[in-house]
N, C-alpha and C positions, 0 to 999 in steps of 0.2 A: 334432623333433616326432613323437612316437611315434603319436599318434593317426591313425586313418584319416580320409580326408576325408569319406567318406559317413556318419562318425558325429559330424562337427563339427554337423550340423543339429540335434542334439538337446542341444546345450550351451545351459544357461540363463544366468541372471545369474551364479550363483556359479561355474558351469562355465567361463565366458568369463573371469573373474578368475583362477580356478585354472590355466587354460591360459597366461595371460599370465604369471603369476607363474612357472611351469615355464620358459617360454622365456627369461625374464630370468635366472633363477637358473642353469640350464643352460649360457647363454652370457654368463655374468656378465662374462667379460674383455672382450670386444668391446663390450658395452653400457656397461661402465664407462668405457672408451676414448671412445666417442660422447658419453657424458654429460659427461666432463670437458672435451672439446673443443667441443661445440656446446650441449648443454642447460644445462650450469652457466653459461655466459657469458649464455645466454637469460634465464636465472631471475635472474641478478645485475643484468642491464640492466633488467629489468621492476621489480625492487624497487628499485634504486638511483634510477630516475627517479622513483619517488614521492617520495623524501627531497629530490631536487635541485628538483623541480616546486614542493614545498611551499616551500622556501626561496625560489626564485625569485618564486613568486606572492605570497608574504608581503611581500616587498621592494616588489613592484608595488603592492599595496594600501596599504602604509604610505606611500609617495610620492605615491599619489593622494589620500589624506586629507590629507597636507601640502601638497599643491598647491591643493586646493580651499580651504584656510585662508590662502592667501598671496595678495596683491593682484596682479592681473595687470599686465604691464608692468615690474615691479620685477626687479632682477638676480636676486633669489633665485627668483622665479617662473620665469624663463627657465632658470635653472640646473636647477631641479627638473623642469622639463618635457624638457629634454634628457636628463637622467638616466632618467626615466620611459620616454622613447622608445627609448632604448638598451636598458633592461630588458625592454621588450615584444617589441623585435626579438630579444633573446637568448633570450626565452622560445619564441617561435615557432620560431626555428632549432633550439633544443634539442629540442622537441617533434617537429620533422620529422626530425632526426638519429635520434632515439629509435625513431620508427615505422619508419624505414628499416631500421635495424639489427635491430629486432624482427622484421620481416617476413622479412629475409634469414635470420636464424638460426632462425625457425620453419620456413621451407621447407627449410632445409638438415636440420634434425633430422628433419623428417617424412621427407625422401628417405632419410637415413641409416638410420633404424629400419625403414622398410617394405623397403627394399632388403635389409637384413641378415636379416629375418624370411623374406624370399621365398628367400633363399639357404639358409637353414636348412631350409625346407620341402622345396627341391629337393635337398638333400644336397650342395650345392655347397660346396666350401671357402671360407669366408668369414673375411676377416681385416681389421684395422682400415685398414691401407693401401689394400686393394683398395675397401673402402667409401668411403674419402675421395676415391679417385680417380674414383669413378663418381658421386658426389653432385652435383658441379657440372653434369653432363649431366641428371641426373634433375631436378634444381631448375629448369632451364629449362622443362621441361614443366609442372612443377607451378605455375610462375609464370603460365602460360597459364590454367590453370585458376582460380587465384586472382583474376586479372584479370575473368574472366567472372562469377565467383562475386561479386565486388565489385560488379560493374555490376548484378546481380540483386538484391543487398541495397539498392543505392542506389535503383532503380527501386521496389522493395517499401517502402521509407521514404517515398519521394517521393509514392507512391500514398497512404500512410496520412495524410500531411500534407494533401493535397489533399481526402481525404475528410472529415477533421476541419474544415478550413476552410468545406467546403461545408454541413456539419452546422451549423456555428455561424452561417453566413449564412442559412440557410433555416429554422432552427427557432428560434423565438423563446423558446418556454417551456422553462425549466430543469427542469421536471417531466419532460420527454421526452428533453431534450438529455443530461443526465447519465447516465441509464440507457443510452442508446444510445452514448455514448462509452466506458462500461465495457465493454459487450458488444463494440464495436469493438476495444478493447485487449486483451481476452482472445483474440478470434480473431487479432489481430496477433500476440500472443505465441505462441499454438500455431504459427502460420505461420512465425515467426521460429525457434523451435526445430526445426521439421522442415527448414526450409531449412540449418540449420547441422549437422544430422546428415548430410543428403545432401552438404553441402560437405566434411565430414570423409572420408566414404566415397568420395567422387569424387577425393580426394587419394590414397588407396590404389590406385583404379582407374587413375588416370593413371600411376602408377609400375609397376603390375603387367600393364597391358593396352596394346594399341596405339591409345589415344585420350587426349585431353585436350580441356580446355575444355568447351564445351556438350554434346558426345557423352558425355564422362565424367560429367557432372552427370545426363543422361538414363539412362545406365547405372546410376548410383548410386541413382537414384529407383526403377528397377525392382527392383534387389537389395534395397533396404530393406523392400519389401513383404513382410509376414508376420513380420518382426522389428522393426517400428517401435517396439512397447512396450518390449522389452528395450533397444533402442538408446536409447530415451529415457530410461528409468531410469538407464542408465549414464551418459548425458549429464547429466542433473541431478545424480548424485552426484559426478561430477568437478567440473561448475562449482560446486556448493555447496562442495566442498572448496577449489577456487581461491578462492573469495570469502571463506571463513573464514580462509585464509592471508593474503590480501589485507587483511582487516580486522584481523587480529592483528598484522601488521607496521604497518599505520597506527597502531594504538593503541599498541602497546609499543615501536615504534621511532620513527616519524615524531614522534608526539606523546607520546612517553615520556621527556621531559627530567626529570620528577622522580624517574625510576627510577635515574638515574646512567649514566654512560657505560658501564661494565662490564656492567651489565645489558642495556642497549639493544643493545650489541654481541652478547652471548649469545643474546638474543631474535632479533637479526637473523640470525645464523648458523642457528639452529633453523628459522626461516621459509624460509630460502634451501634448506635441505636437504629440507623437506617440499616446497617447490615444485619442485625439480628431479626429486624422486622421483615426484611426481604427473604430471609432464609426461612423464617416461619411461614410466611405465605407461600413461598415456593413449594415447600413439602406439602402443604395443604392442597395447592393447586394440582400438582402432580397425582395426587389421590384422586381428586376430582376428576381430573382427565380419565383416570382409570375407569371410573364409574360411567362417565360420559361415553367411552369407547365400549364398553360391555352392553351399554344400552343401543349403541348405534349398530352393533352386531346382533341385536335381538337375543342377548343372553342375559336372561333375568336371573339376577342373585337370589338364590334362596337363602332368605335371612336366617332362618332356623339352622341350616346346614352351616352357614357362615359363623354363626353363633356358636355352634358345637366346635367348629374349627379353632375359634378364638378361645374357647373354654380349654382346649388341650394344652395351650400355652401356660395356663395356670399350675398344670402338674407336669410331670416328666413327659417330655413331648415324644410322642407315638404318631409317626405319619399316617394320615388318613388315607384311604383309597380315593382314587381321583374321582370316582363316582360319587363319593360322599360330599366332596367339597365343590366338584365342578358344577357348573351352573346350567340349569334347565334353560330351555329355549321358549322364547314367547315371539309371537308374531303379529304385526299391526297392519 
C-alpha cells in the first residue's frame, strides 16, 4: 500500500474501490490462495444450499399434499406421515449444518483477508501458510464479536415485533395503523443497515485492535461517524450485487430445468465466480473503509505497534494493553 495513511481520509467512493482493487491485484497470489481455500467453499456452500433446500422443501410440500388427501389411520397415511417426519427432520438438520459451516467459513475468510491486509500495510512478510496459521486464533475473537452482534440484532428484531403488536392492539383504525407501520418499517430498515455497517467494521476492529465484542462495536460506531454515507452506499451496492447473483442463480439454475443441464451448469459456474469475487472484494473494501475512518478521525496507525500486535497472533495469544495497540493522534 503506497498511499500515506493521512491521505486515506480523502478517499471517496471510487477511491476506496480503486484502493481495494490495487491491493488485490498487487498481492493476487496470496489472495487467490485465500479465495480457493476459504471464500470459494463459502460461496459454493451458499449456492448449493439453495438447490438442496428447494429439493427437500418441494418433497415436503408434495408429501403434505398427499397426506391431506389420505384417510387417517390407513397404512398409506401412516407411511406418508413417517416419511414426512423424516423429511422435516432432514431439512432442519441440513439448515443447521448449513448455517454452522457458513458462519465458520465467513469468520475464517474475514480473519484471513483482514490479517493479510494488515501485514501488507505494515510491510510484514505475508505468506499463505502464515495467514492460515493465524486465522484460527483471530477467528476466536471474531466469534465473540459475532455473538454480541447477534444478540443486538435479536433484541432489535424483538423490539420491532413488540412495537408492531402494541400498534395492532391499541390502534383500531386502519387509516392510522398502516401509515404508522410503514414509517416504523422505514426507521427499522435504516437502523438495520446502520447496525450491519457497524458490525462489519467491528470485525476489522476485532482483528486489528486489542478489543472484541461490545467494545469493538462501540469503537466501530465512533469510527463510522463522518463516513456513514460512503459506507452506506458501498453497503447497498454490495448487497444489491449479492441479491442479483442470488436471484440469477435461483432463476437460471434452481428453477432453470427448461434450459437444459449444460446451461444450468454453465450459469451456476458464472454465478459462483461472481459471488466469490464479490465476497473477496467486499472483505477488502471493509478493511480499506476502516483505514479511511481512522484517517478521517486523525488517528495515525502506529505501524510498529500494529506489527507487534500481529506478531502476537503467531504465538499464544496474550492481550496487549490498549495503549500498546491504540493509535496515536495526528492533526492536519
